[in-house]
N, C-alpha and C positions, 0 to 999 in steps of 0.2 A: 497332342496339336489341337485345337479349336476348329470345329467344324461348322460351317455355315449351312445352316438347314433353312428351306423355303419358309416362308411365312403360308400357314394355311388358318388365320382367324375366321372366325365368321364375325361377318360384319353387320349391324344395322344402323339405321338414321339416328346418330347419337350425337349431340354436340357437347363437347365437355365445358365445364364452368372456366369461365375467364379469371386468369390470373395472372400476377407480372403488371397488369396496368395502376396506373394511379390515379385518384379522384382528380377530378379537376382543380386547378388552382392550387393545389398541392406539390411541392416541389421537394422529392426525396432521395437522393444520391448516393446510395451505398458506396463504403469505401471502396470496395474491390471495383466498382465501375471506374473509378479513377484509375486504380491500378491497373486495370486493363485498357487505359487511354495511353497510358506510359509505353506498355509493351506493345501496343499496337504502333506509335510513333515510332517503335524502334525495327520493329517487322517489316514495316511500310514504307522506309527512309527512301525509296526510290520515287514516291509518287505521293502528291497533296492528298489529305484526307478532308474532305467537307463534313461537318456537323459534330455534335458534342458526344464526348462518353467512349466507349470502347472501340478500337481500331479493327481494321480490316483482317481476318485472319489468312495472312499471306506471308511468303517467305520474302525474302529482301529482294531475290529478282522476279518477282510478279508470278511465280509458278507455285503450284499446291504441291504442298510435302505429304505425298498421299501413301508411301509405307507404312502398313500396318505394326503395331508393337509383334513381339514375339509371344506366342501364348504359351501356358504351360506344357511341359512335355506329356503326351499320352491325353490331354485334353481334349473330348471331341462333343461334337452334336449340340449346336445352340441354334437358335432359328435366325440368325442374322443374314441378311441377304449379302452382305459385305464377304463376298467371294473372292476378289482379285486383287484386294490390296487398297482399298477406297473406294473404288466404283461400284455402286449399287444400282441394278436395275431400276430405270424411271417407273414407279407404279403411278398408273392413271386411275382413279377411282372416282366414284360419284357422290359418297358417305366418307365421315369421319370413322376413324378406327372406333369401335365402342369397347367401354369399360377400363380406358385409359386415365392414368391419372395426371392432370395439367402441371406443367412446371412454369411455361411461358405461353401466353397468347398475346397476340395484338389484332385489332379489326379496323385500325386506321382511324376509328369514332374519335370524337373530339377530347376524350380523355387521354387519346395518345399523342395529343398535338397542344401541350400546355399554354406555348407563347404564340398559337396562331400563326407558324410560319410555311404550314402545308409541307411539314418534315416531320417524322415521327421521332420523339424527344431520344436522345441520346442515342440514335443511331447515326451509322458512319454510310461513307459512300467513297469507292476506289475512285481517284484520278490519277491519270498518269497516260501511258503509251497506250493507245487501243481503247482508252477509257476516258473518250473528250469530257470535259465540262460543259460544253456547249448543250449537252443534249439534256433536256430537263428531265428532272425525278420528283414528281411530287404528290402529296394527298389531293383527291379532286373528290367532288362529290358524285361519285359513279356507285350505284349501289352493288355491293357484292354480297354472297349468301352470308345472312345473320348480319347484314352491316350496311349503313347507307353511303358508307364511302370506302376508298380503295386507293392504292398506290399505284399511281400511272409513270411508265417510262416509255418517253418519246426517243424512238429509236431512229437515227438517221447517218449512217456510216460507222456505228462504233460499238463498242461495247457497254455493258452496265453492270455493275455489282455493288449490292448495299447490303448493309449488315445489322444485325439487332447488336445492343450493349451485351456485354457477357451476362450469362445466366447461370447461379449458381447449379451444379450437377454432381452427381453420383453415379459412375460407374456399376456401381453395385447392382443398378437397375438397367433393363432395356429402355432404348428410347426411337423416339420415331418424330418426324418433322413433317407435319401437313401442312401444306400452302394452297388456295385456292388461285388460280390462274385463267385468264383467258388474253388473246390478242386478234389484233386487226392486221392484216397487210406483211405478216411474218412469213418468209419464204425459206431465206439462208439461215438466220438465225436460230440457234436453240435456247432452250430455256430448261435451268436444273438449278437444284439447292443444295446448300451444303451445310455440315455442320462441323464446326471446329473445335477441339477441345486442347484445354491450355491447363498448366498446373499451377502452384501458389504462386511460383516467381513468374507467372504469366507468360512462359515458355510454351511455346505450339508442340502440343504431342501427335495431335493426328487432325488428320481433315477424311471426311464422309464424304463422298459427292453423289447425287443421284446419276441416273442414266439422263441423257438431255431429251427432251421432247420436241414438238412443235405444237403449240395451242392454235387451237381455231376460236372463233366467237364466241363460243358456247364456255361457261364456266365448269372447269374440271378441276378435280383435287388431286396435286402431286403429291406424292409420298415418298419419303426416305427412309428407309427402315423396315421394320424394327432392326435397331443397331445392337448387338452385343459384344462391346469391346472389353478386354482386359486392359483398362488403364486406372492403376490404382491411384494413381499421383495426381488425376484429371480432378480440377476443382470448379472450373467453369466451362461452358461451351459458347461458343457463337455461332447463329443461324445466318447464312448468306443467301440472297435471291441475286440468281446472275441470268443476264442475256448477252449472248455472245456467238459471232458468226460463225459457221461451220466450215466456209470456204471464202464467199465474199460476203463482205455486210450487206444487210437491207438498208432500203432508204425508204422514209416516211413510214414506219411501224410503229404499232402500240401494243404495248403488254401493260394489262391490269394485275395487279397482285391483290387479292381478297386476304380473308384473314390467317396470320400465320401462327401455327401452335407447336410447340414443343412439349410431348408429352411423354410419361413412363409406364412401365410396366415392371412385374417381377422378371429377372431373369430366369429360363431353366436351361439347362445343360447336362450331359451326360459323359462318363467316362470309362471307358473299359479296360478290362484287364490283359486285352492283347493289342499290341500297335495296330492302326488302321482296322482295326475289326477282321482279322484274319485269324482264324482258329484252325490249328490240327484236330485230326479225329481224336477224341477223348478228351479236348481240352474242355473245362469247365468255362460257362458264359457267366460273367459277372458285370453288371451294371451299377453303376453308382450314380444317382441322378441328385442334381443341386438345384435348389431355388434360393434365388437371391431378392432380397426387398420384399419379402412375403411379411403377412402380419404374424403375430402371436399364435393366432388360432386359425392358421392358414388352414383350409379342407384339406384333405389326402388326396395324393396322386392319383391318377388313374396308367396304368401301366396296360400295354398290349405289345404282343409281337404278331406279326403278319408274314406270309409266305411273301415268294417273288411277284405275285400277282396282285399282292394287296389281300386276301383273303386272312380274316384273324384266325389266329390259330390258338391263344391263351389270353385270357385278361386278368387282371389283378389290382386291388386298391390298396395301397399301403399309407400308412401315418408317417408325417414328417419326425424326424428328431430334430429339432428346434434350438439355435442358441442366437445369440445376438449376433447382426452383422458387425456391429462397431464394439471394440472394448472400451470400457469407460473411459470418458475424458477424451474420446477419440472421434466422438461424431463429427464429421463436417459441420462448415458454419452456414450449412442451410436450416432455415428457420422450422421448415417441414420436417426436416429429419429430425431434429431436438423435440418436437412436439411429439411425434409419432416414430419412434426408432425402428429401423426396419430390422428382420429377422432373415437369418439363414436356415434352410431346410436341407434334409440329406436322406436319401433312402439308399440303400443297397439290395439289388435285386438279382437273386443267383436264378436265371434264367434255364427255365427247363428244355432245355436243346439237346438232343442227341443225334438226332441223323442228319447226315450230310445236307447242304440245300443252301440259299439265299435268303436272308431273314431281316426285317427291319423291325428296330424297336420303337415302339410309340411311348410317349409321356405325353400326360395332358394335366394342366393345372387351371383352375379356375378361381375367380375371386368374386366377392361379394357385387362388384360392380359390373359383373356379366362378362368380363373382359377372359378371354382364352388363350393360354399359353401352350403351346405344342412342341415337342422337341423330337426327332427321329434320328436314330443313328443305324446305319446298315451293319450287317456281320457276315461272313460267310463262313461257315461250317465245312471245313476242306476234307473230303473221303481220303480215307489214308491210300496212297501209292506209291509206288518203289520210283526212285531216282531213273530216267530212261536217257539211255547214251545219245540220241539222238532223234530229230524231229524237224521237220521241213516247215516250222513256223516259228515266228520272231515279232517283235516291235519296233517300230520305228518311233526315236524318242528326239523329236527335231527341237524340243526344249530344254534338253540333257534331262536330268534328275527331276526337275521341277513336276510337281511338288512336293516332292520327296527329298531325303537329303541321299546322298550316296550308299549310306550303309542301308537305309531302309529298301533303298531299291535295289540292291543285291538281293535281298531277303526275300522282297516280292519276285524276283527274277525266279530265284530257287524257287520256291513252291508253286509259280505258275508253268513250269517245265518248258518253257520257251527256249530254243537253242541258238536263235540268232538276236542279236541284238545291233540295230542304227543308233550311233550315237554321235553328236555334234563334236569334232575333234580339228580344231584349227588354231594353234597358239601362232606366238612369235615372240621376241626377245623382252618384251614388256609385258608377258604373262607372269602372274606372280607366282613366286617359286611354291610356295602351299599348295597354289590350284593345278601346279604340274604335279608334284608328288601325290596330290589326293587322286589326280584324275589316271595318273599311272597304276598306283595302288588298286584303283576298282577294276581298270582294264586287265590287271594280272587275275583279280578276284574272279572275275568272267571266264579268262581262259580256266583255270582252277574247277568251275561249274562245268566245262564242256560247251561253253557258248562260243559260237562264231561272231565277232565283232566287224561291224562295216562301218568305217570313219565316214560321217557326215561332213561334206565338204559346204556347210551351207551357212553357218556364220562366221565370216571371216574376221579376223582382229581387225580394231579401229584403224591401223596404219593402212589396211587394205580397204575397210570398206568407208573409210573418210574421202575417198577419191572419186565417190560417186554421190550426187546431190539426193539421189533415192534408193532403194532397195533393187540392185542388178539381177537379173536371171542369171544362173550359172554358166549360163551360155554366153552371156555379156561381160560376164568378169573375167572368165578363162580366156576371151576373145583378146581380151586387152594385152598393153605389152607385160611381157614376161615377168618384168622387172616390178610390176606391179604387186603379183601374186606369188612368184616362185623363192623368194626365199624365205618367206613364212612358210610356205608349203614343205621346202626342201627342210626347215626346222624341225617341223611338225613330224615328218616322214622319220627323220633321222632320232628324233627322241622317241615315238611311238609304234615305229614300223616293225619293230621286233614282235608287237603284240595285235598289230590290226595289219593285215596283208591286202583287205577290200576298202577300195574307195570310191564313193559314190558324189560326183560332182550335182550338188546341190539336193534341196530335200526330195521328199516322195510327189509333191505336187507339184515341184517344179519342173515343167514342160518346155521348157526355152528352148530346149535341144532339138526337140520333134519341130520346132516352128525356124530355126537357123538356116542359113542358107546351105553350110558346109560344115555340118557339124561332126563329121567323122575327122576334118582337119584338126580342129580345137580340141575334140578328145584325143586322138593322136599327139597331139603337142602335150596335152597334161600327160599322156602315158607315157611319154618319153622322158618326162622329169620324174616320175614315179620310177621308171627303169634305173634312172641313174642312184638311187638310195637302195632300193628294195629288189632284190631277185624275185621274178615271178610277181610283182605288185599287179595287183588288178583293178582295172576301172570300169565304171558304169555309171549309168545316167537313168533318171525318169524317163518314160516314153509313153506316148499315148497309143491305147490299142488300137484304135482307129486310123492309124497311121502305119503303113509300111516299116519294116525294120530295117534299118540301112547297114545290111550286112554283105560284105565282100568277101572276096579271099584273105585280104589283110584288113580286116575290120580290127578297130582297137578297143570296143566294147568286150569285155568279158562277161558281163551279165547286165541286163536291163531291168528296172523296175516299172512294170507295165500298170498303168491305172488310166481311168477315165470317167467322165461323170455321165450321168449317173453309174453308180459304180454296176461291174457286171453281174449278174446272175447266174447261177452253179451252171445252168444249162447253156448258158453264153461261155462260160470258162472254158467248159469241156468242148464246145465247137471250137472257138478261138484258138486252144491250144493244140489241139487236132488237126488245124490248118496249117500251121507252121510247117516248112519243108525242113529236111534233116539239116541245111546248111545254117536257117536261122535258129534253128536248135542248138547250134554249136556254142553260141553264147548261152549263159545261165538265164531262166526264166522267173522273174520274181514276179509274184501277183500282189495286187492290192486287195487288203481282205476288210476293207472298212464297213462297217455294221450299219445296217439303215438306220435312220435318225429316230432317236426316240420322242414321243410326241404325234409323228407321223404315222407309225406304224403300231401295233398293238404288239406285246411283249413275244407271244408265243410266235408269229412271222418273223421278227428280229431274228429270235433265236435260231429258227429253223434255218433262216434263209444264210445264218452267217455259219453253221455248223455243215450245212448242204455246201456251202464254197467250199470250206476246208475240204470236206471230202472231195470237192471235183479238182483242187490244187493237186492232192494226193491222187487221184484216178488218171489225171489229164497230163501228169508226168512234169507237172514246174518242180523248178529247183527249190522253191519255197514260197511261202506267202507271209505277208507282213500286214500286221494293224499298222496305219498309219500314225496313230496318236493314241496309247491306249489311256491318256487321260483327259481326252476331248468332253468338252459337256453334253454332247449331243450323241455322240456315237462310241464314246469311250467304253474301257473296260471296269474303270474306275472312274470315279466322281472327280471332280476339280479340286477337291479336298484330299486326296490320296486313299480316299475308302472305297471299296470294291461298290461297282454298278451290278445291277442284276445280270449282265453280260459276262461276268469274269468267269463265274464257275463254270456255264456251258463252256467257253473257250476253252479251261484248262481241262474239262473233261474230254473235249476232243481231242486236243493235244496229245492227253495219255492214251488214247485207245489207237489214236491214228499212229502216232511217232513213226517208226522208221518200217513198219509194216508194208508188204508188198500187195498193191490193190490185183486182186484178180477177177475182174468183172462184177456180173451178178448172178442170182439163182434165181428162176422162175418158182413163187411159192403159191400155195393153191388159193390164196385170196388175191395176188398179183400185186402185192404190196411192192413199190420199189426200194430197192437194197442195193449195197455193194459190200461184196466180200474182199477181207484183206487175209492175208496168211503170214506167219512168222513161225519158220521151223515147221512142226508138224500140227501145229495149230491156228485156227484158223477165228476171225471176229468179225460179225455181220454187224454192220449199220442199216437198220431197216425202218421205214417211216411209210405214212398213208395219208394222205389228203383228208380220207376220212376215217372216225374210228372202224377199226375191223379187227379180229381175231385171227389170226394164223395158227393151223394146228398141223405139226409135223414132226419126225425125229431131227431134231438137231444135233445131238451128242449125249454124250452121258452124263457130263455135268456143265451143264449150261447155265448161264446165270445172264439177267439182264439189268443194266444202268441207264440210267435217265440222265438226261442234260444235267441235273442238278447233282448227279455222284451217288444215287440213291441205288444202290443194287440189291436184287431179289433172286433167289433161286428160281430156276425153271423145273420142277419136279415133272417126271414122265408118268404119264397117264395112259395107260394101255400102250405105252411102245412110244408114246408122243408127248411134245411139249406143246403148252400153248401159249401164245404169244399176244398180250394186246397191244395193236399198233395204233398210233394217231399221227397226228400233224408234226410234234416234236420228236424227230428221230430218237431211237433205241438202239444201244450198245450190246449186242450179243458176245459174250466172252465164251469160249471154249465149244466153238462150234466144231465138230467133226468133220475136218479138211477133206480126207479123201469121197465122204460121204456127198459134200457138198460139191467137188468137183466131179464127182461120178454124174452129181444132178445138171452140171452144166454140159457135160459131153454125152448128156441122152438127147436124144431128137427123131423125130418121126422122118422118114425121108420123103413121105407126102403129107405136108399141112391143109391142102384144099383139095375137098372131092367133090365129084358132081352129085347134084341131089337126085340121084336115079336109085330107086329101091328095089330090093328084091334081088339085087345083082351084083355077085361079090364084086370088091374093090383090092386090088393087089395094092402093099405097104410094105414099108419095113420099118423095124426099130434097130436104130443103131445106138452104141453105146460103146465106153471104153474103161476098162479098168483102171482106177485112179488110186487104190491101194498100192502098198510098195511091195504087197508078197500077193502070191498066185491065189485066185478064190475060185469058188465053184459055188453053183447055186440055182436058183429058178427064178423067171421073169412071168411076172402074170399080168395079163392086159385086161383093164376094164373101162370100157367106153360108156356113153351114156345107156341109160337102163332100156333095152329091147334091142340093143344092136348086137350082131351076131360076130364073135371074134375067132378065127381059126386058123393056129392053136391059140387056146387062151392061155396056155401054159406051156414054157419050154426050158428044158433045163439047159447050162452053160458052162464051160471052164476057160478060164481066163489068165494069161500070164499077167505080169505086172505092165502096163502101157500097151496092153492088145485090145484090139478094137473088132467087135463083132456086129454083123447086121442080121438080124432075126427075120425073115419073110411071114407075113399073116395077111388074112383077108378078113375084109371090112364088108359086112352086107346089113342095108340100112333096112329097118322096118317101115312100113308105108306110112307110120305117124312122126317118122323121125323130124324134128326141128332142123328148119335151115339157122344159119348164122353159126358162129363160134360156137363151140361144144366144148365140156371139159373132157380129157382124157388121161386117165390115174395110170400110169404102170407101176408094179407092186414088183419090189426086190425080196429076196431072201437069199441071204450069200453067207458064206464061211470063208472067214478071213483070219485074222489072229485072233477072232470069235465068231460068232454068228449075228449078224446084222438083219435088221428087217426095216427096211424105210420103202418111200414113194417116190415119184419122180412127178410131176405134173407139167400137160400140154394141155394146147386148144388145136381141135379139129374142126376147120371152117367147112360145113356142108352146105354145098352150093358153091359155082365158079365166081360169084360176086358181079356177076355181068347182068344177072336177071335177081332184084329182089324186092320185098315189099316192106313198106312203112306203116304201122297201125298207131291209131290216133282213137282215144274215147274221149266224150265229153256228155254229160248232161243239158239237155235241152229245156226250154222253159216249159213244154208239157209234161216233163219228167223222164222222157225216153231217153236213153243210150243211143247215141250217136257213134258207130264205130266207122272211122273213116280209113278207107284200105288207099295207100299209093302205091302203083305197079311199078317199079322202075325199071327201063328196057335200056341197057347200055351196050346191045348189040347193034350191029349193022342190018339187021333184018326186022321185018314186023314179025309179032307173036300174039297168039291167042291163050288165052287160060279160061278155064272153068273154075269159080271159086267157090266154096263152100264157108261158111261162118257158124260153128258150133258154139253155143251159150247154153250155161246149165240150166234146166228147166225150162227151156224154148225150144221152138220146132228150129230147123237150121236155115239158113238163108242160104240163095244160091245166086249168083252173077256172072256172067260170061264178060269178060274183059278181052278188047284187041288194043295192044299197045304198039305206037310205030317204032321203027327204029329210031334208038337214041332218043326215044322219047317216055313220056307217062302219062298213066290211065289212074284216074280217081274215080272212087264209089264210095258211096258213103250208105251204111247199113243202119237201118232203124231198128232199135229192141223195146218192147213194152216193157213197164215196170222196171226202168233204169235203175231206182236205187236199190232193188232188191238185187243187182248184179256188179255193185260196186265190190271191190275187192276179191271179186272173183275170176277165174282163170276163162277166157276167152281163146277159140283154136281157131287160126284160119288155115283154111287148105287149099292152094293153087297149083291144080294139073293142067301142064301145058297139053291143049289139045292137039292131037295127031303125034304127041312125042312121049318121049319118057319122063321127064323130066317134072318133078312134084316139089313143091316150096311147102313146107309146115311151119308156122309161126304160133306161138303163144303169146298172150297179153295179159296184164291184170287188167281189169276194168278200174278207171276213175273218172272221177267229176271233172274233171279239168285236163 
């Protein structure tokens, strides 16, 4: 399958040599141009053609035929921007592409108009409906880049289309069209260019069209291509220049066209030994790179493999295996090809990849003219995972199998692990029997894979759709007379109801029911029709997160697809799911899992956001989460050509590790990294992440492994009875977590988590915990607070039956220098269950009641002194007085007495000499309440700002 790849050429200010122009007063009309004129007359029979030579590349009804030819199976990775069957993104540039070989060019100077009629020789123009002849198009003495003249189209209520004569081409090469253009008064019309290919019988093979642009008064270069097309029978091509209205036509506008150039470069493509770049664990990766249109002495190809973030992993330079592009006697009638026959080159690369992950192969080909061709192809090396029985994650496929066929789609679904698929299913009596047979087999195979299928009623057959001028919402369609949609729906349910029990009215982004006046009546009406054919048939619609669910006692909805714009964050998902009442949750809640757009957010942010939202779907109790379009160009798991995007493996990894596991909340870790614990039988899995890089150190289990989002798994050996886990913004999946220990940590807590900042006085507290082991346990618990704290008793023995809870009292005495604020409090357990276990639980004890506290900030002033600003905050309802002392290393202590009003604050600045000597060192502030026992201790590290 041909895989278009965006062009990444380096460009410089370079104007290619002019070719295809005739010397003035010399008229040479190649035989093929007359043949092209005959073909044009046939193709353009609907309207008149003005001009001599080849005709306009249009079909008989005036519409461009833009369906591309099929590429060879398994063919992948070219540079063409032709991603959707003819429309190429309009590229506007300031300089022509460098290093290309000219095929045809015209700058509308005098040699282009031999008979001085202000019309380029052998060009043609479309005249007919919407293309009036009264609008003039002529060569004018308006300078354009590199020429004293240009072609002017005066726009006045219609469209303009003009065409070059046929140009000899060979699609052994890649082609690019470049046109200088500017405009005045253009508002509604759009400018674009086309390149149409014909065979030896002058039959139209393909039309490539640039995206439309709206030029301004400055000259801009409009580019179409590079085009890599597999058209072996193409012999000529015609360039078209177009000005057409987008909605209503412009009046009194002008568009100037400058130099028009068709150029070529060698083609570069790659073919993989696995379809769509998906490799199972242990598969060898082999890529065959092909260059077409190169010289016999072409330089070697530069090959490179990069990771998901673009970092190079390996580079190699390999020579081409060269052979002629054409057999003897088969060279096309292109004089330039006969003088310099092109060659084909091939290189096979056994890519040295073994670890799972997402990679991109790059190949670069340069020529002696400075041109550079690049091709890239993504590959996904999938970690071997067992097939999972269930998972609440799926894909919505609003365009059916596109861009794959049904067989390839089944394989992609199988390796992805998704267990829910939404698929457009709506047929009538006119649906082709082969289409029905293929669809039925596809649905059977999905059921065999354990996939739940949801029928999307979003693409009505023509017998239904034709009754509306535009595209109705599902709410509008099903609110119409039942005779409009009921017959085809009944036929569809009768055909596929045994394979599909759930039916969604409209696509995932169709929120028409949320805006309808009586949506329950419409949904109830459809559900009644479904019930006539299907026993227990389920019906639902898309719904806006921000609108209340229309749930009543007799609600017809059995599920809601919840979506909104922009998509919910993970935290918002959990909050909104938790806010729904039990009555609202009587209908299944499906959640939209649209990833963030590529190009707007860096890859780590997009990956983390998606995985954490998938976690929120599980933790929040949603019935399922759906990717709304896995082949979308901006947020898909695959690229529009069917090859994996950088988001596919993180999605697959999360699906595998979350699957049907039960969320069990979170566990406090020593570094307080966020996490979610999941259980499956007696085994635990923890997803852990941290906005900042951090290392967590604790006992997690006997055999624990960590897997990153790319599927790479490493064992976590125990060192001194603990594992060390490197944590960062990208979530990691910890498999083999000892579930009883994790649940023990969850159930262990301090009865009092905030104590007054009273020093030297014992404070009563309790440690409470529950036996999470399936058997009776005995052991000891040892308390460890901040250094200097006195804990009595420091160690206590205990015995517990399964699920038995105990409260162990203890006394805490704070020393005079105990620091205020949140302080770590660690509890050590040593217990005997099925074997001996040693592990810690992690807590925080807040010293100070939080109603009086100090904020410290430091900075260097212009004199090199260190200024320490103390802000004393009083949130009580009475005035307070404090005696404050600041201790700095190697300096005399500084004192200040502060009075702070009720619900007020007092600020004092200490000034310390030789401030630079104090940077990075610890300062200690002690604030003792005058006349009372409260003491606040704070430590801070001196910084310059």
